[in-house]
Rosetta silent file (secondary structure, phi, psi, omega in degrees, C-alpha in Angstrom):
SEQUENCE: MQKKLHIKKGDTVFVIAGNNKGKKGRVLEIITKTERAIVEGVNMMKKSTKPNAASPQGGIIEKEAPVHISNLMLFDAKAGAATRVGRRLNDKGKLVRFSKKSGEEIK
SCORE:     score description
SCORE:     0.000 S_00000001
   1 L     0.000  146.688  179.954  104.401  114.693  115.022 S_00000001
   2 L   -76.154  149.115  172.835  107.578  114.671  112.711 S_00000001
   3 L   -67.232  146.907  175.818  107.606  116.324  109.358 S_00000001
   4 L   -85.447  130.956 -178.764  107.706  114.032  106.411 S_00000001
   5 L  -100.786  156.459 -174.662  111.102  114.244  104.669 S_00000001
   6 L   -91.630   -8.331  174.589  111.813  113.940  101.089 S_00000001
   7 L  -119.287  149.943 -175.502  115.011  111.827  101.412 S_00000001
   8 L  -122.357  168.376  173.644  115.430  108.393  103.161 S_00000001
   9 L   -65.453  128.483 -176.895  118.364  106.387  104.392 S_00000001
  10 L   106.447  -20.419  176.890  120.158  104.722  101.417 S_00000001
  11 L   -72.296  144.400  172.998  119.331  107.478   98.884 S_00000001
  12 E   -82.328  120.826 -176.462  121.889  108.936   96.660 S_00000001
  13 E  -119.311  160.382  175.689  121.811  112.763   97.248 S_00000001
  14 E  -120.621  134.429 -172.846  123.383  115.890   95.773 S_00000001
  15 E   -92.977  125.189 -176.173  124.419  118.781   97.871 S_00000001
  16 L  -107.970    1.632 -177.670  122.962  122.094   96.444 S_00000001
  17 L  -153.500  155.643  172.961  124.185  124.595   99.130 S_00000001
  18 L    97.538 -167.681 -175.872  127.010  125.217  101.584 S_00000001
  19 L   -74.886  -15.714  179.016  130.727  124.411  101.576 S_00000001
  20 L  -104.074   22.200 -177.533  130.216  120.983  100.049 S_00000001
  21 L   -49.058  130.521 -179.158  128.077  122.318   97.168 S_00000001
  22 L    98.367  -15.020  179.498  128.314  119.965   94.210 S_00000001
  23 L   -80.867  157.112  178.263  129.212  116.703   96.142 S_00000001
  24 E  -135.545  144.093 -179.054  127.213  113.610   95.784 S_00000001
  25 E  -167.494  174.628 -176.603  126.980  110.778   98.329 S_00000001
  26 E  -101.331  136.965 -178.066  124.760  108.102   99.879 S_00000001
  27 E   -76.782  125.069  179.868  122.711  108.910  103.031 S_00000001
  28 E   -92.541  -35.059 -174.007  123.938  106.972  105.967 S_00000001
  29 E  -154.647  147.485  172.056  121.618  108.252  108.671 S_00000001
  30 E  -126.551  135.543 -179.032  118.698  110.651  109.001 S_00000001
  31 E  -109.806   95.943 -179.756  118.094  112.670  112.210 S_00000001
  32 L   -65.885  -28.337  179.446  114.439  113.620  112.129 S_00000001
  33 L   -62.499  -42.911 -176.095  114.500  115.670  115.313 S_00000001
  34 L  -101.097   -2.701 -172.076  116.956  118.242  113.861 S_00000001
  35 L    60.528   49.484  178.500  116.034  117.592  110.061 S_00000001
  36 E  -127.641  160.517  173.701  119.585  116.620  109.237 S_00000001
  37 E  -140.089  147.453 -179.103  121.317  113.810  107.442 S_00000001
  38 E  -102.714  124.918 -175.519  124.656  112.253  107.452 S_00000001
  39 E  -111.664  145.242 -179.670  125.967  111.699  103.904 S_00000001
  40 L   -66.726  122.203  175.443  128.919  109.489  102.958 S_00000001
  41 L    80.110    2.574 -172.251  131.996  111.647  102.130 S_00000001
  42 L  -115.994  138.634  173.018  130.240  114.967  102.627 S_00000001
  43 L    65.313   50.465 -178.916  130.856  117.604  105.403 S_00000001
  44 E   -70.426  140.996  174.994  133.885  115.739  106.741 S_00000001
  45 E  -134.115  149.589  170.361  135.309  116.827  110.251 S_00000001
  46 E   -86.540  133.073  175.954  138.292  115.912  112.296 S_00000001
  47 E  -125.031  136.901  179.207  137.799  114.453  115.743 S_00000001
  48 E   -89.697  132.838  174.307  140.466  113.788  118.397 S_00000001
  49 E  -120.847  140.713  173.379  140.066  110.481  120.159 S_00000001
  50 L   -71.009  155.199  170.770  141.620  108.956  123.294 S_00000001
  51 L   -56.061  132.982  175.240  143.173  105.465  122.952 S_00000001
  52 L  -145.358 -170.507  179.386  140.373  102.821  123.516 S_00000001
  53 L   -69.567  -32.121  177.338  139.771   99.185  122.570 S_00000001
  54 L   -72.238  -47.513  177.590  138.508  100.091  119.026 S_00000001
  55 L  -128.086   95.485 -178.018  141.571  102.325  118.263 S_00000001
  56 L   -61.292  -26.319 -178.472  144.448  101.501  120.657 S_00000001
  57 L   -69.709  -41.741 -177.647  146.583  104.215  118.996 S_00000001
  58 L    81.115 -149.765  176.045  143.971  107.002  119.549 S_00000001
  59 E   104.834 -157.456 -174.641  144.681  110.191  117.358 S_00000001
  60 E  -106.903  123.543  178.937  142.642  112.210  114.995 S_00000001
  61 E  -115.570  151.731  178.226  139.888  110.446  113.023 S_00000001
  62 E  -102.618  125.401  173.318  137.773  111.932  110.042 S_00000001
  63 E  -140.311  171.081 -176.615  134.102  111.328  110.130 S_00000001
  64 E   -79.819  137.169  170.761  130.960  112.821  108.548 S_00000001
  65 L  -104.026  155.933 -174.180  129.077  115.582  110.191 S_00000001
  66 L   -63.518  153.906  175.335  125.292  116.161  109.740 S_00000001
  67 E  -125.728  144.347  170.987  124.020  118.420  106.799 S_00000001
  68 E   -67.721  146.990 -175.723  120.587  120.043  106.834 S_00000001
  69 H   -65.586  -27.933  176.030  118.107  118.400  104.679 S_00000001
  70 H   -62.880  -22.051 -179.199  117.220  121.670  102.898 S_00000001
  71 H   -89.476   -0.230 -175.230  120.775  121.655  101.437 S_00000001
  72 E  -114.862  138.389  174.591  120.225  118.087   99.855 S_00000001
  73 E  -124.209  143.197  168.357  118.405  117.009   96.680 S_00000001
  74 E   -55.902  134.301  178.937  117.694  113.511   95.471 S_00000001
  75 E   -98.505  130.694  173.585  120.096  112.458   92.640 S_00000001
  76 E  -102.101  117.620 -175.044  118.317  110.752   89.782 S_00000001
  77 L   -75.755  -23.014  179.875  120.769  108.346   88.013 S_00000001
  78 L   -77.674  -40.459  173.311  118.576  108.079   84.968 S_00000001
  79 L   -77.598  -17.241  179.655  118.461  111.762   84.467 S_00000001
  80 L    72.476   17.145 -179.601  122.024  112.249   85.620 S_00000001
  81 E  -155.362  176.172  179.431  121.136  115.269   87.886 S_00000001
  82 E   -70.145  144.880 -175.611  119.384  116.364   90.958 S_00000001
  83 E  -141.134  158.370  172.486  115.670  116.127   91.075 S_00000001
  84 L   -82.305  159.369 -176.572  112.642  117.096   93.108 S_00000001
  85 E  -111.900  134.797  176.563  110.599  114.370   94.737 S_00000001
  86 E  -122.562  163.626  171.932  106.893  113.793   94.277 S_00000001
  87 E  -124.249  138.788  177.333  104.446  111.227   95.751 S_00000001
  88 E  -148.942  166.401  174.479  101.670  109.414   93.951 S_00000001
  89 E   -85.961  134.126  176.284   99.745  106.133   94.246 S_00000001
  90 L   -78.978 -170.834 -173.897  101.060  103.234   92.157 S_00000001
  91 L   -75.859  -15.068  175.185   98.964  100.641   90.347 S_00000001
  92 L   -93.473   -0.182 -179.811   98.650   98.685   93.658 S_00000001
  93 L    81.857   22.066 -179.246   97.312  101.697   95.526 S_00000001
  94 L  -100.120  134.641  176.883  100.535  102.267   97.524 S_00000001
  95 E   -69.640  126.932  176.018  101.910  105.797   97.995 S_00000001
  96 E  -133.167  155.392  175.881  105.374  105.841   96.400 S_00000001
  97 E   -88.716  152.724  178.743  107.971  108.461   95.763 S_00000001
  98 E  -143.498  156.856 -176.366  108.958  109.445   92.230 S_00000001
  99 E   -82.642  135.330  171.565  111.508  111.691   90.365 S_00000001
 100 L   -69.523  -32.099 -179.164  109.975  114.837   88.904 S_00000001
 101 L   -79.087  -38.000 -177.750  112.583  114.911   86.281 S_00000001
 102 L  -107.980  -12.083 -176.672  112.421  111.474   84.852 S_00000001
 103 L    71.456    8.661 -177.337  108.984  110.382   86.246 S_00000001
 104 L   -82.280  140.163  175.308  110.586  107.229   87.391 S_00000001
 105 E   -67.484  137.383 -179.374  109.548  105.522   90.688 S_00000001
 106 L   -93.839  124.055  176.403  112.226  105.733   93.406 S_00000001
 107 L   -71.471    0.000    0.000  113.145  102.360   95.057 S_00000001
């Protein structure tokens, strides 16, 4: 069974470790098997491509490489900083994520 991760696709995250420390971006994809995430504008790499239908010119393209989830923290817009994530039951009895810094429910 896969481990429950603290971030999801679409979350805004803050990089807390590595070459991209201090950068902020939106999660585009989660790779649960390797516990990595692809974050918009973070950990950019250059890739050489041959000409094809999508890019008739070919050449070098820049794209995001995966970052390990342990190097990411959820960004709380209300607090204006990175925050830890907690889980609790809401008034309807559903388990929801919340920001430990502001106490606000994460949508």
